[in-house]
C-alpha positions as CSV (number, residue, x, y, z in Angstrom):
1,X,87.8,6.8,-145.0
2,X,88.7,4.1,-142.5
3,X,85.3,2.3,-142.8
4,X,85.2,2.6,-146.6
5,X,88.7,1.3,-147.0
6,X,88.0,-1.5,-144.5
7,X,84.9,-2.7,-146.4
8,X,86.7,-2.6,-149.7
9,X,89.8,-4.3,-148.4
10,X,87.8,-7.1,-146.7
11,X,85.6,-7.6,-149.6
12,X,88.7,-8.1,-151.8
13,X,90.6,-10.3,-149.4
14,X,87.9,-12.5,-147.9
15,X,87.1,-15.8,-149.5
16,X,85.3,-19.1,-148.7
17,X,83.1,-21.5,-146.8
18,X,83.4,-24.8,-148.6
19,X,80.4,-26.8,-149.5
20,X,81.9,-29.7,-151.4
21,X,83.6,-32.9,-150.5
22,X,87.1,-31.6,-151.4
23,X,87.1,-29.2,-148.4
24,X,89.4,-31.5,-146.4
25,X,92.2,-31.4,-149.0
26,X,95.7,-30.6,-147.8
27,X,97.8,-27.7,-149.2
28,X,101.4,-26.8,-148.7
29,X,101.5,-23.4,-150.4
30,X,101.7,-20.0,-148.8
31,X,98.4,-18.8,-147.3
32,X,97.7,-15.6,-145.6
33,X,96.8,-16.0,-141.9
34,X,96.4,-12.5,-140.5
35,X,96.6,-8.8,-141.6
36,X,96.9,-5.8,-139.3
37,X,95.9,-2.4,-140.8
38,X,97.2,0.7,-139.1
39,X,96.1,4.3,-139.8
40,X,98.1,7.5,-139.6
41,X,95.2,9.6,-138.4
42,X,95.2,7.9,-135.0
43,X,92.2,5.5,-135.6
44,X,92.4,2.1,-134.0
45,X,94.1,-0.6,-136.0
46,X,92.1,-3.4,-137.6
47,X,93.2,-7.0,-137.3
48,X,91.7,-9.6,-139.8
49,X,92.0,-13.3,-139.4
50,X,91.7,-16.0,-142.1
51,X,90.7,-19.6,-141.4
52,X,91.0,-22.4,-144.0
53,X,89.8,-25.8,-145.1
54,X,92.8,-26.8,-147.3
55,X,93.3,-23.9,-149.7
56,X,89.8,-22.6,-149.2
57,X,89.1,-20.0,-146.5
58,X,86.3,-21.1,-144.2
59,X,85.8,-17.7,-142.4
60,X,87.3,-14.3,-142.4
61,X,86.6,-12.0,-139.4
62,X,87.5,-8.5,-138.5
63,X,86.0,-6.2,-135.8
64,X,82.2,-6.4,-136.5
65,X,82.6,-8.0,-139.9
66,X,82.3,-11.7,-140.8
67,X,82.6,-13.1,-144.3
68,X,81.6,-16.6,-145.4
69,X,82.0,-18.0,-148.9
70,X,80.6,-21.2,-150.5
71,X,82.2,-23.2,-153.2
72,X,81.2,-25.6,-156.0
73,X,84.3,-27.6,-156.7
74,X,87.1,-24.9,-156.7
75,X,84.8,-22.1,-157.8
76,X,83.4,-19.5,-155.3
77,X,79.6,-19.4,-155.9
78,X,78.3,-17.4,-152.9
79,X,79.5,-14.9,-150.3
80,X,77.7,-13.9,-147.2
81,X,78.6,-10.7,-145.3
82,X,77.6,-10.2,-141.7
83,X,77.8,-6.9,-139.8
84,X,77.5,-7.1,-136.0
85,X,76.2,-10.7,-136.4
86,X,73.5,-9.7,-138.8
87,X,73.4,-10.9,-142.4
88,X,73.8,-7.7,-144.5
89,X,74.7,-8.8,-148.0
90,X,74.5,-12.0,-150.1
91,X,76.7,-12.2,-153.2
92,X,76.3,-14.9,-155.9
93,X,78.7,-15.8,-158.7
94,X,78.0,-17.7,-161.9
95,X,80.5,-19.2,-164.4
96,X,80.6,-20.5,-167.9
97,X,81.9,-23.9,-169.0
98,X,85.4,-22.4,-169.2
99,X,85.2,-21.4,-165.5
100,X,85.0,-17.8,-166.4
101,X,82.9,-15.4,-164.3
102,X,79.8,-14.5,-166.3
103,X,77.5,-13.0,-163.6
104,X,77.9,-11.3,-160.2
105,X,74.7,-10.6,-158.2
106,X,74.6,-8.6,-154.9
107,X,71.6,-8.3,-152.7
108,X,71.3,-6.1,-149.6
109,X,69.3,-7.8,-146.9
110,X,66.5,-5.6,-145.5
111,X,66.3,-2.8,-148.2
112,X,66.3,-5.6,-150.7
113,X,68.4,-3.6,-153.3
114,X,69.7,-6.0,-155.9
115,X,72.5,-5.3,-158.4
116,X,74.0,-7.6,-160.9
117,X,77.0,-7.5,-163.3
118,X,77.1,-9.5,-166.5
119,X,80.5,-10.2,-168.1
120,X,81.2,-10.7,-171.8
121,X,84.6,-11.9,-173.0
122,X,85.8,-10.2,-176.2
123,X,88.4,-11.5,-178.7
124,X,90.7,-8.5,-178.1
125,X,91.5,-9.5,-174.5
126,X,88.9,-7.2,-173.0
127,X,85.9,-7.9,-170.9
128,X,82.7,-5.9,-171.2
129,X,80.6,-5.5,-168.1
130,X,76.9,-4.5,-167.9
131,X,75.6,-3.4,-164.5
132,X,71.8,-3.6,-163.8
133,X,69.6,-2.6,-160.9
134,X,66.8,-5.1,-160.2
135,X,63.5,-3.6,-158.9
136,X,61.1,-5.4,-156.5
137,X,58.9,-6.2,-159.5
138,X,61.7,-8.1,-161.1
139,X,62.2,-5.6,-163.9
140,X,65.7,-4.3,-164.6
141,X,67.4,-1.1,-165.4
142,X,70.9,-0.9,-166.9
143,X,72.9,1.6,-164.8
144,X,76.4,1.5,-166.3
145,X,78.6,-0.1,-168.9
146,X,82.3,-0.8,-168.3
147,X,85.3,-2.5,-170.0
148,X,88.2,-4.3,-168.4
149,X,91.5,-4.3,-170.3
150,X,93.5,-7.4,-169.4
151,X,97.3,-7.7,-169.5
152,X,99.1,-10.7,-171.0
153,X,99.8,-11.8,-167.4
154,X,96.0,-12.0,-166.7
155,X,95.7,-8.9,-164.6
156,X,93.3,-6.0,-165.0
157,X,95.5,-3.1,-166.3
158,X,92.7,-0.6,-167.0
159,X,89.0,-0.2,-166.3
160,X,86.8,2.2,-168.3
161,X,83.4,3.1,-166.8
162,X,80.9,4.6,-169.2
163,X,77.9,6.6,-167.8
164,X,76.1,8.5,-170.5
165,X,78.5,10.9,-172.2
166,X,81.2,10.6,-169.4
167,X,84.0,8.1,-169.0
168,X,85.8,7.3,-165.8
169,X,89.2,5.5,-166.2
170,X,91.3,3.7,-163.6
171,X,94.7,2.3,-164.5
172,X,96.7,-0.2,-162.5
173,X,100.5,-0.9,-162.3
174,X,101.9,-4.1,-160.8
175,X,105.1,-5.5,-159.3
176,X,106.7,-8.8,-160.2
177,X,106.2,-10.4,-156.8
178,X,103.5,-12.7,-155.2
179,X,100.1,-11.5,-154.2
180,X,99.3,-12.6,-150.6
181,X,96.1,-14.2,-151.8
182,X,97.2,-15.9,-155.0
183,X,97.1,-19.4,-153.5
184,X,93.5,-19.3,-152.4
185,X,91.3,-21.4,-154.6
186,X,88.8,-19.4,-156.7
187,X,90.3,-16.0,-156.0
188,X,91.7,-15.4,-159.5
189,X,88.2,-16.0,-161.0
190,X,86.5,-13.1,-159.3
191,X,87.8,-10.3,-161.6
192,X,88.8,-8.1,-158.6
193,X,90.7,-5.0,-159.8
194,X,93.3,-5.3,-157.0
195,X,95.7,-7.9,-158.4
196,X,95.2,-11.7,-158.8
197,X,98.8,-12.9,-158.9
198,X,101.0,-9.8,-158.4
199,X,100.5,-6.7,-156.3
200,X,99.1,-3.3,-157.4
201,X,101.8,-0.6,-156.9
202,X,99.9,2.3,-158.4
203,X,96.2,3.1,-159.1
204,X,95.3,6.2,-161.0
205,X,91.7,7.3,-161.3
206,X,90.6,10.0,-163.8
207,X,86.9,10.9,-163.5
208,X,84.2,13.5,-164.0
209,X,84.2,16.3,-163.2
210,X,87.8,16.4,-164.4
211,X,89.9,15.1,-161.5
212,X,92.7,12.7,-161.0
213,X,93.3,10.5,-157.9
214,X,96.7,8.9,-157.7
215,X,97.2,6.1,-155.1
216,X,100.6,4.4,-154.7
217,X,101.3,1.2,-152.7
218,X,104.8,0.5,-151.5
219,X,105.7,-3.0,-150.4
220,X,108.4,-4.8,-148.5
221,X,108.8,-8.6,-149.1
222,X,110.0,-11.7,-147.4
223,X,112.5,-14.2,-148.8
224,X,109.7,-15.9,-150.8
225,X,108.7,-12.5,-152.4
226,X,105.4,-12.3,-150.6
227,X,104.5,-8.9,-149.0
228,X,105.1,-8.3,-145.3
229,X,104.1,-4.7,-145.3
230,X,102.2,-2.3,-147.6
231,X,102.1,1.5,-147.3
232,X,99.4,3.3,-149.1
233,X,99.8,6.9,-150.2
234,X,96.9,9.0,-151.7
235,X,98.4,11.9,-153.5
236,X,101.0,13.0,-150.9
237,X,99.2,11.6,-147.9
238,X,100.4,8.3,-146.4
239,X,97.2,7.2,-144.8
240,X,97.5,3.5,-144.0
241,X,100.0,0.6,-143.5
242,X,99.1,-3.1,-143.7
243,X,101.1,-5.9,-142.2
244,X,100.8,-9.5,-143.6
245,X,101.3,-12.7,-141.7
246,X,101.4,-16.2,-143.3
247,X,101.0,-19.8,-142.3
């Protein structure tokens, strides 16, 4: 659980290695500097550091993981993930003329497994997502289809994943405070189901075979309404606490 949660957390929270001339810009907003994740099972804590060029992260490092992102203007177009100094994954992001994410492509280095998501923006404030697996021959197979239901505040409030005759549903509840990563340029364009502007306080998954997984996230905040701690509980098990430090 520790490694899985670490990978998910870092993938959500890491951002950028700038490649354009605006990388030397100055920024006076609140930016996350460090997080410390502690585990109730006695596992070693994980400290993650965030380094910036202006409002763009240059590197994010934690234990054996290093994340680099590349920008075009203020949009994140590529992420490189290193594990033990070896390049493990390359993620590419494409956008339309309205700066909306229209394709996400993930390639594993070595095995060469490639997945891509294609995003379609509907008139009812939902986003349809088609996921494909790309074979070495270049042919594709559609694996799943999903739909994101967006709130009026621009957050993902529900995700439905369709696989054959089964549907898996995840719902998200939010606070009215500031997300620690809201001021990082490009973060809000990535359609990450973990909060763009506010913080997820509850995540409920209902899947197949019939089961429900309820996660709650309890925050404490500083005077500027940014989180300083987050405690995650899965069911009745409090398994991790995250501490946030800002510049």
